[in-house]
C-alpha positions as CSV (number, residue, x, y, z in Angstrom):
1,X,109.2,133.9,182.2
2,X,108.7,137.4,180.6
3,X,108.4,137.2,177.1
4,X,106.4,138.8,174.0
5,X,102.9,138.4,173.8
6,X,100.0,139.7,172.3
7,X,97.4,142.3,174.1
8,X,93.8,142.4,172.8
9,X,92.2,145.3,173.2
10,X,88.6,144.7,174.0
11,X,87.2,148.8,173.2
12,X,88.7,148.0,169.7
13,X,88.4,144.8,168.9
14,X,84.6,144.5,167.2
15,X,84.5,140.7,167.3
16,X,85.1,139.7,163.1
17,X,87.2,136.8,164.0
18,X,89.7,137.6,161.4
19,X,92.5,137.3,164.3
20,X,91.5,133.9,165.4
21,X,91.8,132.1,162.1
22,X,94.9,134.0,161.3
23,X,96.8,131.9,164.5
24,X,97.1,128.9,163.4
25,X,98.0,128.1,166.9
26,X,94.7,128.3,168.3
27,X,95.7,130.6,170.6
28,X,92.4,133.0,170.4
29,X,89.0,132.7,170.6
30,X,85.5,134.8,169.7
31,X,83.7,134.8,173.2
32,X,80.8,137.3,173.7
33,X,81.5,139.0,170.4
34,X,85.0,139.5,171.4
35,X,88.4,137.8,170.7
36,X,90.1,136.9,173.6
37,X,93.9,135.5,173.9
38,X,92.6,131.7,175.8
39,X,95.4,130.2,175.4
40,X,98.2,132.0,176.1
41,X,101.3,128.8,176.4
42,X,99.8,128.1,172.5
43,X,100.9,131.9,171.2
44,X,104.4,131.9,169.9
45,X,104.4,136.1,169.8
46,X,105.2,135.9,166.0
47,X,101.9,138.1,165.6
48,X,100.4,136.7,162.4
49,X,97.0,138.0,163.5
50,X,98.2,141.6,163.5
51,X,98.0,142.5,159.9
52,X,94.7,140.6,159.9
53,X,93.3,143.2,162.8
54,X,90.5,145.8,161.1
55,X,90.2,148.2,164.4
56,X,94.0,148.0,165.2
57,X,93.5,146.1,168.6
58,X,95.7,143.9,168.8
59,X,99.4,145.0,170.5
60,X,102.5,143.3,171.2
61,X,103.4,143.6,175.3
62,X,106.0,142.2,177.2
63,X,104.9,140.4,180.5
64,X,104.8,137.3,182.5
65,X,103.8,134.7,180.8
66,X,103.7,130.7,180.2
67,X,106.6,129.8,177.7
68,X,105.1,128.5,174.4
69,X,104.5,125.5,174.4
70,X,105.1,123.9,170.8
71,X,104.5,120.1,171.2
72,X,100.9,120.8,172.8
73,X,99.9,123.1,170.3
74,X,101.2,120.1,167.5
75,X,99.6,117.9,169.5
76,X,96.1,119.7,169.8
77,X,96.5,120.0,166.1
78,X,96.8,117.0,165.0
79,X,93.7,116.0,167.1
80,X,91.6,118.6,165.8
81,X,92.5,117.4,162.0
82,X,91.5,113.7,163.6
83,X,88.6,114.3,164.5
84,X,87.6,116.6,161.6
85,X,88.9,113.8,158.6
86,X,85.9,111.7,160.7
87,X,83.0,114.5,160.2
88,X,81.2,115.2,157.4
89,X,81.4,119.2,156.5
90,X,77.2,119.0,157.1
91,X,78.4,117.2,160.7
92,X,81.1,119.6,161.2
93,X,78.1,122.7,160.7
94,X,75.8,121.1,163.3
95,X,78.6,122.1,165.8
96,X,77.0,124.2,168.1
97,X,80.4,126.4,169.7
98,X,81.2,128.5,166.8
99,X,85.1,127.9,167.5
100,X,84.8,124.4,167.4
101,X,83.6,124.5,164.6
102,X,85.6,127.0,162.9
103,X,88.6,125.0,163.9
104,X,87.3,122.1,162.4
105,X,86.6,123.0,159.1
106,X,89.8,124.7,158.3
107,X,91.6,122.1,159.3
108,X,89.2,119.3,157.0
109,X,90.2,121.9,154.6
110,X,93.6,122.5,155.2
111,X,94.1,118.5,155.3
112,X,91.9,118.7,152.0
113,X,93.9,120.5,149.9
114,X,91.5,123.1,149.9
115,X,92.0,127.0,150.5
116,X,90.4,127.6,153.4
117,X,87.1,130.6,153.1
118,X,87.1,133.5,154.2
119,X,86.6,133.9,158.0
120,X,84.7,136.4,160.3
121,X,82.3,139.7,159.7
122,X,82.5,140.2,155.7
123,X,81.5,143.6,156.7
124,X,85.1,144.0,158.0
125,X,87.2,142.4,155.2
126,X,88.6,145.0,153.3
127,X,88.7,145.6,149.6
128,X,89.2,148.1,146.6
129,X,86.1,148.0,144.8
130,X,86.0,148.5,141.0
131,X,83.0,150.2,140.0
132,X,80.3,150.4,136.9
133,X,81.9,153.1,134.8
134,X,85.2,151.0,134.9
135,X,83.3,147.7,133.8
136,X,81.8,150.6,130.6
137,X,85.4,151.7,129.4
138,X,86.3,147.9,129.6
139,X,83.4,146.6,127.6
140,X,82.1,149.7,125.6
141,X,79.0,147.2,124.4
142,X,77.7,147.1,127.9
143,X,77.2,150.9,128.0
144,X,73.9,151.4,126.5
145,X,72.7,149.2,129.9
146,X,74.1,151.8,132.1
147,X,72.7,154.8,130.0
148,X,70.8,157.2,132.8
149,X,71.8,154.7,135.2
150,X,73.4,156.6,138.7
151,X,76.9,154.7,139.5
152,X,78.2,154.1,142.9
153,X,81.1,155.8,143.8
154,X,82.1,154.2,146.8
155,X,85.8,153.3,146.3
156,X,86.9,150.7,148.8
157,X,85.1,148.7,151.7
158,X,84.4,148.6,154.4
159,X,83.1,152.5,154.6
160,X,82.8,152.8,158.2
161,X,85.7,154.3,160.2
162,X,85.1,152.1,163.3
163,X,85.7,149.0,160.8
164,X,88.4,150.6,158.2
165,X,92.1,149.5,158.7
166,X,94.6,151.7,160.0
167,X,96.5,150.7,156.6
168,X,95.4,149.3,153.3
169,X,96.6,150.0,149.7
170,X,93.5,152.1,148.9
171,X,94.7,155.0,151.1
172,X,98.0,155.2,148.9
173,X,98.2,158.2,147.3
174,X,94.4,158.6,148.2
175,X,92.0,161.9,148.6
176,X,90.2,161.1,152.0
177,X,86.2,162.3,152.2
178,X,85.2,161.7,155.9
179,X,81.4,162.2,156.0
180,X,78.9,161.7,158.8
181,X,76.3,159.2,158.4
182,X,73.2,161.5,157.5
183,X,74.7,163.7,154.5
184,X,74.4,160.2,151.9
185,X,70.9,161.0,152.8
186,X,70.3,164.5,153.2
187,X,72.2,165.3,149.9
188,X,71.0,163.6,146.9
189,X,74.5,164.0,145.0
190,X,76.6,163.1,147.5
191,X,78.2,160.2,145.3
192,X,79.2,162.3,142.2
193,X,80.4,165.5,144.0
194,X,82.1,164.0,147.0
195,X,82.4,159.9,146.7
196,X,83.6,160.3,143.2
197,X,88.0,159.9,143.3
198,X,87.8,159.7,147.2
199,X,88.6,157.0,149.6
200,X,85.0,157.2,151.8
201,X,84.7,156.9,155.8
202,X,81.7,157.6,157.3
203,X,80.3,157.6,160.9
204,X,78.3,159.7,163.6
205,X,80.0,160.7,166.5
206,X,77.1,160.4,168.2
207,X,75.4,157.1,167.7
208,X,79.0,155.3,167.6
209,X,79.8,157.6,170.9
210,X,83.4,157.3,170.3
211,X,86.4,159.7,169.5
212,X,87.6,159.4,165.6
213,X,90.7,161.6,166.6
214,X,93.4,158.9,167.2
215,X,92.3,156.0,164.3
216,X,92.2,159.3,162.3
217,X,95.6,160.1,163.1
218,X,96.8,157.0,162.1
219,X,95.6,156.8,159.0
220,X,96.7,160.1,158.0
221,X,99.9,160.2,159.4
222,X,101.0,156.5,158.4
223,X,99.2,156.8,154.5
224,X,100.9,158.5,151.6
225,X,96.9,160.7,152.3
226,X,97.0,163.9,149.2
227,X,93.6,165.7,150.7
228,X,91.0,165.8,153.5
229,X,86.9,166.7,152.8
230,X,85.0,166.6,155.7
231,X,81.3,166.5,154.8
232,X,79.1,166.8,158.2
233,X,75.5,167.9,158.7
234,X,74.9,171.5,159.9
235,X,73.4,169.9,163.2
236,X,75.6,170.4,166.5
237,X,76.3,166.8,167.2
238,X,78.5,166.4,163.7
239,X,80.8,168.9,164.9
240,X,82.6,165.6,166.3
241,X,83.3,164.2,163.2
242,X,85.0,167.7,162.0
243,X,86.9,168.8,165.4
244,X,88.4,165.0,164.9
245,X,89.3,164.9,161.7
246,X,90.7,168.9,162.6
247,X,92.6,166.9,165.4
248,X,94.1,164.5,163.3
249,X,95.6,166.4,161.2
250,X,97.2,168.9,163.7
251,X,98.5,165.9,165.4
252,X,99.6,163.8,162.1
253,X,102.1,166.3,161.5
254,X,101.9,167.0,158.0
255,X,100.4,169.6,155.8
256,X,97.5,168.3,153.7
257,X,94.9,170.9,152.1
258,X,91.7,170.0,153.5
259,X,88.0,171.4,153.6
260,X,84.8,171.6,155.8
261,X,81.4,171.2,153.9
262,X,78.1,171.6,156.0
263,X,74.8,169.9,154.4
264,X,71.6,171.4,155.4
265,X,68.5,169.3,156.8
266,X,67.0,170.1,153.4
267,X,70.1,168.6,151.5
268,X,71.6,172.4,150.4
269,X,75.3,172.6,150.9
270,X,75.6,175.6,153.4
271,X,77.7,178.7,152.3
272,X,80.4,179.7,154.6
C-alpha cells in the first residue's frame, strides 16, 4: 500500500540515537553508527522521531510500504517488558546488542514508573546554558570567588554546526556568531568580544568536508535571527565558511545585519 512513512537521510544522520528512543513502536535501530528504519510495519507515520533529530535527517515520504501493524507492535512491547522485568539493571547493561539493551532498559524503567534517562549522544542534546555571570548576579556572595577569572560566554550546547538543530528556543531573537573552529584558539579574547550575547555556531569547511549553506539557510530562515557575525581565519579554506553564511543570508530571503571579521594566524583582527 502507498502510505506516509519516515525517511532517514544517512548522510545527515550523526548516529546520536535520539530518534530511536523517541520511537515508542521500536521501528528504528542504530546500525553501524546510523539510524535505520528496520521495521517498516512498526512505523505508524506520526513522526514522533522528527523533532528529536538534531541534524534534520528525518523527513516524511509517501511510498509503497507495509501497513502499520499495531498488534505486532504491542506484542513485541509486551515481550520486551516481560523480559526486562525478569532482569536486573546490571544484567541488562551486559547485553551486547546496543539496540536490545536500550529497549530493555527503557521498558524496565517505564514499567517501574521511572523516567527514562537521556539517550543517544550527549553531545547532540541541545540546552541553553547559564553562565557564571548570571550565577554571580543572583548570588553576590559568590562574586569574590570569580574575581579575575575568565567566564565562558558559550550560551548553548551543542555548538558544532553539524550537530545543531535547525530550530530551537535559543534561536529566538538571537544574534548568531558563525565562527571557524580555529578562531577560538588564535584570538585570545574570543569569548568576550564575539561570543558574549550571541549563539555560537562553529565549523571547519575543510575538515567537515560539507557545504553548510543549506543548514545555515534553514536556521536563519526559520527563526527570529537579529544579526549574523562571521569570524574566520585568514587562510583560504576558511572562505568556504564565509561563502556558506553569505549564501544562507541570501537564500533566507531576509534582510539581516551581518559582518565578517578575519583573524590572522598570529591572533590579530585584520582590517578590511
